[in-house]
Phi, psi and omega in degrees: 000128180283179181295325179294319178296321179296321180294318179298322179296317180294319179297318179296318180296318179295319180296317180297317180297317180297320180294319180295318179297314180296322180293318182290323185257023182304133182092352176069028184281328185267126174059022177242125180296131177244169180287336186232346184209145177229127184236144172244143182234135180231115182251124177221131180051044177064019175238130186250133174252126183242129176237121183240142177242116179276118187251348183208170177301137182219130183289151177300331184257015179297142182296343180297329178291326175295321178295322179294322180290342181274349178294130186274151173057037177283120179254341181217130179228127177237125178245116180245137176267133178265115182302145006275357179288134180223126180296129186245022177202166176261125178285072188301315183299318180295320181294325182294343177274350182266081186289343182258003186294127179250333182224127179231128179228122175235110186233156178061034177265188177226067192279335179063235179279122178274112188287161180304135178061027176299319176231103188207157173058035175257098194292335184255358185293125179254330186224132178227120182238120179232046185286147171056038184246017176054041176285123183260337185202145174247113177289161178308132179063024178300319176240105189207163176053051175241080192296339182251007182295127180255325185228130175231120181241121177236037183291154174054049174242198184239029180293140180249341180206159176238118184262161185289338182261007186282312186248099183230156178066033180241059189297332184259004184297128181248333182230127178230120182248112178238025184287157176056049170246200174242033185291123176241348183222128173241114185295148177304134179067027179295335183246019186298331181274357185264066187292338183259003186297132180245336182223126179232118181252115178235021186285156178073034178242197183240030182289130181250326185238138175245136176230158180294334180286337180298326186251016181296138179096351184265055186285348178251007181294134180249332182226127178235121183246111178240025180303141172059055169247205181238030184291133183248327186226140172250106182278171180298138168060027182287341181249004195294340180283344182264072189290344180263003187299130180252328185219134173234129177248110180238021184288158176058046171248204178238030186294123178241343182222134175236122178291150184303329183250028182299325184252022181295138178093358184262067184289343180263354186295129180245327185236125179229118181249114180235017185290157178059052172236202182234035184284126181257328183221138173256127176301144184304323186264010191301324184258002183296323180282010187242076184291342182261001186297129182231348181213123178231129179242111177245021182303139172060059171240206182235032179292134175258342177205170178227111184288147177301322183297325180299313181286320182297331180278000172274114187300329186249018186300332182262005180284160186294326186256014180286143181227128178218113182250128178218030177288170181058041170239147181281054183286136181260131179276082177237194186299339180291345180251010180299330181298333184296325182304314181276330182293327181303329183289341182262352183279131180264338181286126179295321181294312182293319178298316178295323179296315178294323185284320193252356184292149184276123174243175190230078171280126179058031175080003181249132179295133180201149178279153182296330181294326184273349180278127179282149180303325181294336180276346184274072181254164178243073186303312186291327178286322178296317179299318179297319179295319179298318179297321179295321179295318180298316179299318180294317182296325179293325184289340182246004182291134177264155177305140183270131177269117184256023177249121357289157183223167177239144175264118182259157173101349178246175179285316181270139178245127182250128178250131179243129178237358182289154178276127182259173181288166184296321181296316180296320181298319180295316179298318181298317180298318180293322177296319181296318179297317180297319180294320180297321179291323179294332183282347179266147169221181186295340179258006181059036179252149180298143178249110186299317182295324179293320180296314180298317179298318179295319179298317180298317179297318181294317179300315180299316181297315181295319180299312180297321181293320179296315178300322180296319179294320180298316180298319180297320180293320178296324180294328180281000000 
């Protein structure tokens, strides 16, 4: 090739390169300063990533959106609002021209109500992030017909409810983030169309009630995060439709009651977090339906005791990697915890063994570890006292009149013993006197009452004296 041919080749190459650049950057959207928006474009292996910063008010019909839609092979688009300017709409028309878009992120906007079909019919979209955009409401089908969407994030918005018609046509969705909103209501069957969902984040909301209909359709869900809501009660079978569930986070709620069958059907559950609630009692059978359970966190609740049945019903409690935390509970070291002393010797898990050994309990109001409490000190005084009172009450109800013949007169220097048979009238009087004296001698602590004894002695002395005088008179008369 001669010099002329070489020159022609270089000119042709330069022309082709210039044409490609102009074609790609048609409209001046990439790396060109605009009055309202600035975008950077990075193309690698024929895939373009676009990052745009909205710096000023921009109309929904501004030609800049058309220029953005003309950029070829865009696989990722990020729209950020530069404060104080905040984008208040979704550029739907421009997005519909991006047939290759796989990831869309619009953050720090002021979107308000997300209108129906605002983001829809994007066949290749895998990830959608709308965090921190002050979204107050999702109209029916606002996010719909995204057959390949895997991740949807609506964190840090102002949503108050999730309706059943909001999220449709998302057959492949695996991750849904609704954390840090103001959600207080989740409509029944709100997630029914999300058959592939594996992770659901609802933490940091205002949810108070959970129902089994709320989670219907989530048969492949593996992780459910309800941390920091206002949940008070866990009713029976509220999670039973999520048979693949591996982890539940319920910490930092207001839970005070757990129904015995609250976790029924969760045979795959491994991690259960219930710390920082107001739980006072655990039902004996609460963990029995959970054969895969390996970690339970009950830290910072209001438990006063831990029943043997609760731990015994944990299938893996004696395994090496089992974890059970229940510190920062007002547990009392009384007779109800005597079983722990021997149970500790059978535990293989270092964490669980240490938890049993070192947790602070409160015998007689003083903090002490269970290891340092002697078995003789682990008494149930208040329960014993109650039983004693019940026994005293029962004994009084079945006590028969006491027969004091022969009897002794106490309290004087001379003691008189009578063995003679008296008349029937005297015997009846004596029996009633004896019964009255016996009742006076009892009190609520079953201790002798000195005043009652003295009163009884005086009555007996008086009775004997009168009876003796009566016999003497009769003999003189004869």
